[in-house]
C-alpha positions as CSV (number, residue, x, y, z in Angstrom):
1,M,-1.3,-11.8,0.8
2,A,0.9,-10.0,-1.7
3,R,-1.0,-8.0,-4.3
4,V,0.1,-7.0,-7.7
5,V,-0.7,-3.3,-8.2
6,F,-1.1,-1.4,-11.5
7,F,-0.2,2.3,-11.1
8,S,-2.2,4.8,-13.1
9,F,-0.9,8.4,-13.5
10,D,-0.6,11.3,-15.8
11,Y,2.9,11.5,-17.2
12,D,3.1,15.3,-16.4
13,D,3.4,14.1,-12.8
14,V,6.3,11.8,-13.4
15,W,8.6,13.7,-11.0
16,R,6.2,13.2,-8.2
17,V,5.4,9.6,-9.3
18,N,9.1,8.8,-9.1
19,Q,9.2,10.0,-5.5
20,V,6.5,7.5,-4.7
21,R,8.3,4.9,-6.8
22,N,11.6,5.5,-5.0
23,S,10.1,5.6,-1.5
24,G,11.1,2.0,-0.6
25,A,7.5,0.8,-0.5
26,F,7.9,-1.5,-3.5
27,I,9.7,-4.8,-4.3
28,G,11.2,-4.7,-7.7
29,E,10.3,-2.6,-10.7
30,K,8.3,-5.3,-12.6
31,R,6.4,-6.3,-9.5
32,S,5.5,-2.8,-8.5
33,G,3.6,-2.1,-11.7
34,F,5.2,1.2,-12.8
35,R,5.2,1.7,-16.5
36,D,8.3,2.6,-18.5
37,K,8.0,6.0,-20.3
38,A,10.2,4.9,-23.2
39,E,8.1,1.8,-23.7
40,Y,4.9,3.9,-23.6
41,E,6.3,6.4,-26.1
42,Q,7.1,3.5,-28.5
43,V,3.6,2.1,-28.2
44,K,2.0,5.5,-28.5
45,R,3.4,5.8,-32.1
46,R,1.3,2.8,-33.1
47,G,-2.0,4.6,-32.2
48,D,-4.8,4.4,-29.7
49,A,-5.7,0.7,-30.3
50,A,-2.1,-0.3,-29.5
51,I,-2.1,1.9,-26.4
52,R,-5.4,0.2,-25.2
53,S,-4.0,-3.2,-25.8
54,W,-0.7,-2.4,-24.1
55,I,-2.5,-1.0,-21.0
56,R,-4.7,-4.1,-20.8
57,K,-1.6,-6.3,-21.0
58,Q,0.1,-4.3,-18.2
59,M,-3.1,-4.6,-16.1
60,H,-3.4,-8.4,-16.6
61,G,-2.9,-10.2,-13.3
62,C,-3.2,-7.1,-11.2
63,S,-5.7,-7.0,-8.3
64,V,-5.7,-3.3,-7.5
65,T,-5.2,-0.1,-9.6
66,C,-3.6,2.7,-7.6
67,V,-4.3,6.1,-9.2
68,L,-1.6,8.6,-8.3
69,I,-3.5,11.9,-8.5
70,G,-1.9,15.2,-9.5
71,A,-3.4,18.5,-10.7
72,A,-4.4,17.3,-14.2
73,T,-4.8,13.5,-13.7
74,H,-8.6,13.7,-14.0
75,R,-8.2,15.1,-17.5
76,S,-6.0,12.3,-18.8
77,R,-7.9,10.1,-21.2
78,W,-5.6,7.1,-20.5
79,V,-6.0,7.4,-16.7
80,N,-9.8,7.5,-17.2
81,F,-9.5,4.5,-19.5
82,E,-7.4,2.6,-16.9
83,I,-10.0,3.4,-14.2
84,A,-12.8,2.2,-16.4
85,E,-10.9,-1.0,-17.3
86,S,-10.3,-1.6,-13.6
87,I,-14.0,-1.3,-12.8
88,A,-14.9,-3.5,-15.7
89,N,-12.5,-6.2,-14.5
90,G,-13.6,-6.1,-10.9
91,M,-10.2,-4.8,-9.6
92,G,-9.8,-2.8,-6.5
93,L,-9.2,0.9,-6.8
94,L,-7.1,3.2,-4.7
95,G,-6.6,6.9,-5.1
96,V,-3.4,8.6,-3.8
97,Y,-3.0,12.3,-4.0
98,I,0.6,13.3,-4.8
99,H,0.1,17.0,-5.0
100,K,2.0,17.7,-1.8
101,L,5.3,16.2,-3.2
102,H,7.7,18.8,-4.5
103,M,8.7,18.8,-8.1
104,G,12.3,20.0,-7.7
105,K,14.3,23.2,-7.3
106,N,12.8,24.9,-10.3
107,D,9.2,24.0,-9.8
108,R,7.3,27.3,-9.7
109,G,3.9,25.5,-9.1
110,A,4.9,23.2,-6.3
111,V,3.7,25.5,-3.5
112,F,0.5,26.4,-5.3
113,D,-0.2,22.7,-6.2
114,A,0.3,21.7,-2.5
115,L,-2.3,24.2,-1.3
116,F,-5.2,22.8,-3.4
117,Q,-6.3,19.2,-3.4
118,P,-6.8,18.1,-7.1
119,H,-10.0,16.8,-8.5
120,N,-10.3,13.0,-7.8
121,P,-10.9,11.1,-11.0
122,L,-12.6,8.3,-9.1
123,D,-15.5,10.8,-8.7
124,D,-16.1,10.6,-12.4
125,H,-16.6,6.9,-12.6
126,S,-19.7,4.9,-11.5
127,M,-19.5,1.4,-10.1
128,P,-21.8,-1.5,-11.3
129,P,-24.7,-1.7,-8.9
130,K,-24.5,-4.4,-6.2
131,D,-28.2,-4.3,-5.4
132,W,-31.5,-2.7,-6.5
133,F,-30.9,0.4,-4.4
134,E,-27.6,1.1,-6.2
135,Q,-29.5,0.8,-9.5
136,L,-31.7,3.7,-8.4
137,S,-28.8,5.7,-7.0
138,P,-25.5,5.1,-8.8
139,V,-22.3,4.8,-6.6
140,K,-19.2,6.6,-7.6
141,A,-15.9,4.8,-7.5
142,S,-14.7,7.3,-4.9
143,D,-17.7,6.3,-2.6
144,R,-16.7,2.6,-2.7
145,F,-12.9,3.0,-2.6
146,E,-10.6,5.2,-0.5
147,T,-8.3,8.0,-1.5
148,H,-5.3,9.0,0.6
149,I,-2.7,11.7,0.6
150,W,0.9,10.7,0.1
151,Q,3.0,12.7,2.5
152,P,6.5,13.9,1.7
153,Q,9.1,11.8,3.4
154,E,10.3,14.6,5.7
155,A,6.8,14.9,7.2
156,S,6.6,13.6,10.7
157,F,3.2,12.0,10.8
158,S,2.6,8.9,12.8
159,R,0.5,7.0,10.2
160,T,1.6,8.1,6.7
161,N,2.1,6.4,3.4
162,E,0.9,3.0,4.4
163,L,0.5,1.8,0.8
164,G,0.4,-1.9,1.7
165,A,-2.5,-1.4,4.0
166,W,-4.3,0.9,1.5
167,V,-3.8,-1.7,-1.3
168,E,-5.1,-4.5,1.0
169,E,-8.2,-2.5,1.8
170,A,-8.9,-1.7,-1.9
171,A,-8.6,-5.5,-2.7
172,R,-10.9,-6.3,0.2
173,R,-13.5,-3.8,-1.0
174,A,-13.4,-5.4,-4.4
175,D,-13.5,-9.0,-3.0
176,R,-10.1,-9.8,-4.6
């Protein structure tokens, strides 16, 4: 079954995000769920309430939120809002580390970034309890949903970047 995916990311990682976007794993810009920076900048001028409304509109009809995780993603208030909205709406979640992707010829931090796995923002969000046991011991979103590492295209791994399978698993775990 085809899933509609909402992509959550920190705009400081847009170079890496575009490598994922241009990987050939998506069908059409609208369907793939990537947001347009120019549109975001326009909405941002209208304030926080407008941003929240715009994000909710972008998420409407999506079954899974894919969080593309770079070095500072966990500090983005809008990424954290998108994760919280996804949980509140019963959407599947999927984390994908993008720190191993190069930023370009002039990127001084690319090698350093690739050495250290960033903090997973799914660790910072709790899931609603499914049973009485989870009421006693809250479950983090990262415990219920998987996080994968996006490998650079030149990497020769046998099972890499299987975004379709990852999305389906996230949807299954959310009963979507």
